[in-house]
Every structure is written in structure tokens, then in C-alpha cells.
C-alpha positions as CSV (number, residue, x, y, z in Angstrom):
1,M,-15.0,11.1,116.5
2,R,-12.6,13.5,114.8
3,T,-11.6,16.7,116.4
4,N,-11.9,20.2,115.0
5,A,-9.1,21.9,113.1
6,Y,-8.3,25.6,113.5
7,V,-6.4,27.7,111.0
8,I,-5.0,31.0,112.1
9,G,-5.3,33.5,109.2
10,G,-7.5,33.7,106.2
11,S,-5.0,34.7,103.6
12,I,-3.9,32.5,100.8
13,P,-1.7,30.1,103.0
14,G,-4.4,29.7,105.6
15,L,-7.1,29.1,102.9
16,L,-5.0,26.4,101.3
17,A,-4.3,24.8,104.7
18,A,-8.1,24.9,105.4
19,S,-8.8,23.2,102.0
20,V,-6.5,20.3,102.8
21,L,-7.8,20.0,106.4
22,A,-11.4,20.0,105.2
23,G,-11.0,16.5,103.9
24,R,-9.6,15.2,107.2
25,Y,-11.7,16.9,109.9
26,D,-15.4,17.3,110.4
27,R,-15.1,21.0,111.1
28,V,-12.4,23.5,110.0
29,V,-12.5,27.0,111.6
30,V,-10.5,29.8,109.9
31,L,-9.8,32.6,112.3
32,E,-9.1,35.9,110.7
33,S,-8.5,39.4,112.2
34,D,-9.9,41.3,109.2
35,D,-13.5,41.4,108.2
36,L,-13.4,39.4,104.9
37,P,-14.8,41.3,101.9
38,D,-17.5,40.0,99.6
39,G,-15.4,40.3,96.5
40,P,-11.9,41.1,95.3
41,T,-11.2,44.0,97.6
42,P,-7.8,44.8,99.3
43,R,-7.7,44.1,103.0
44,R,-6.0,46.1,105.7
45,G,-4.2,43.1,107.1
46,V,-2.5,42.2,103.8
47,P,0.3,44.8,103.1
48,Q,0.9,43.6,99.6
49,S,-2.8,43.5,98.6
50,R,-2.6,46.4,96.2
51,Q,0.3,45.1,94.2
52,L,0.1,43.0,91.1
53,H,0.8,39.3,91.9
54,A,1.8,36.4,89.7
55,L,1.2,32.7,90.1
56,L,4.2,30.8,88.8
57,S,3.8,27.5,87.0
58,R,3.9,25.1,90.0
59,G,1.7,27.3,92.2
60,L,-0.8,27.6,89.4
61,A,-0.8,23.9,88.7
62,T,-1.3,23.1,92.4
63,L,-4.3,25.5,92.6
64,E,-5.8,23.9,89.5
65,E,-5.4,20.5,91.2
66,L,-7.1,21.7,94.3
67,F,-9.8,23.7,92.6
68,L,-10.6,22.3,89.2
69,G,-11.3,25.2,86.7
70,F,-9.4,27.7,88.9
71,T,-7.3,29.1,86.0
72,A,-10.2,29.6,83.7
73,E,-12.1,31.3,86.5
74,L,-9.4,33.8,87.0
75,I,-8.9,34.5,83.3
76,A,-12.7,35.1,83.0
77,R,-12.3,37.8,85.7
78,G,-9.4,39.6,84.0
79,A,-6.2,37.6,84.9
80,V,-3.6,37.2,82.2
81,L,-2.0,33.9,81.4
82,G,1.3,33.8,79.5
83,D,4.7,32.2,79.1
84,L,6.9,33.3,82.0
85,V,9.9,34.3,79.7
86,G,8.5,34.6,76.2
87,D,5.6,37.0,77.2
88,L,7.4,39.1,79.8
89,H,10.1,41.7,79.7
90,W,12.8,40.6,82.3
91,I,15.7,42.9,83.1
92,I,18.4,41.3,85.3
93,E,21.3,43.5,86.5
94,G,20.4,46.1,83.9
95,R,20.3,43.7,80.9
96,P,17.2,42.5,79.2
97,L,16.7,38.7,79.2
98,S,16.0,37.1,75.8
99,R,12.3,36.7,75.3
100,E,12.2,33.1,74.2
101,P,9.2,31.0,75.2
102,I,10.1,28.3,77.7
103,G,6.8,26.5,78.0
104,L,6.2,27.5,81.7
105,A,2.9,29.3,82.2
106,G,2.4,32.1,84.7
107,L,-0.8,34.0,85.6
108,S,-0.9,37.7,86.5
109,A,-3.7,39.0,88.7
110,T,-4.4,41.1,91.7
111,R,-3.9,39.6,95.1
112,P,-7.5,40.4,96.1
113,L,-8.8,38.5,93.0
114,I,-6.7,35.4,93.7
115,E,-7.5,35.4,97.4
116,D,-11.3,36.0,96.8
117,R,-11.6,33.1,94.3
118,I,-9.7,30.7,96.6
119,R,-11.8,31.9,99.6
120,R,-15.0,31.2,97.7
121,R,-13.8,27.7,96.8
122,V,-12.8,26.9,100.4
123,A,-16.0,28.4,101.9
124,A,-18.0,26.0,99.7
125,L,-16.2,22.9,101.2
126,P,-18.3,21.0,103.8
127,G,-17.5,21.8,107.4
128,V,-15.4,25.0,106.7
129,E,-16.4,28.1,108.6
130,F,-14.8,31.6,109.0
131,V,-14.7,33.6,112.2
132,T,-13.6,37.2,111.5
133,G,-12.7,40.2,113.6
134,V,-10.7,38.0,116.0
135,R,-7.0,38.0,116.9
136,V,-5.2,35.0,118.3
137,V,-2.9,36.2,121.0
138,A,-1.8,32.9,122.5
139,A,-2.1,29.3,121.8
140,R,-1.6,26.4,124.1
141,L,-0.5,23.1,122.6
142,S,-0.9,20.0,124.7
């Protein structure tokens, strides 16, 4: 009999940990202090949730490997895909970087949108459950 796995925190790192653990444990419980919104809404416990976020090439590729169709799903909901250098204006130490395409894709989206879409994918995995409104104040490892 396999034991349960517990993940502390339902933000992006916790969600990704839960997705990996779901294939190895019968039950994965994600413990989160915030109430999780039903949709792409900023959360009180995520200080950067109102800022624009970007998924760089490797992170985007990893999310696509974990959740097939993830990139297209975000684009359909307003995210923007583009070349990280050719499509962006970079200014480093006051000087603009040349805008030459380098073949590395990045995706711009809000943090709540990225987190919401990952959370929906993880919640659909067998054996994953969320417990919200709780704080972990101590853990004992034995």
C-alpha cells in the first residue's frame, strides 16, 4: 500500500510537485492557506499575482510536456507567444538590445491565468485533492 503525499502550497511550484506526485501516490493532498478562486483571479497570498509574467522557453516546454496542449490553451485565453529577443524590446544598462530573432519562444500571460490553467489540469488528475483555508505551522518528519 502506498502512502499519501502532502504538498504545502497551491501556487505554481506546489501544483507542479502535485502533478509529479500524482503518478506515484494513490492520494495527493495540496494544502493551501488561500481560498482558491474559480478562474484566473489574483490571490491574497501571491504578492506578484497582479504583475505580468513570462514563461521562458524551457519552462514553457516543461509545462507542455506535463500538460499536452497547455501553450495553445493559454494562447486561446489571451496569452502572447513570441521570440524572446526578436519580439521584445530589451534595454540593458540603458542600451537597447538588438532585436534579432533567436528561436527561443516565450509566453506572456498574467500569473493568475497561468496558475489557474495549471491548477485545473492538476485537479483533474486521479487522487489529487485540495484543502484550502489552512496553514501549516509545523511539520514533523520521522
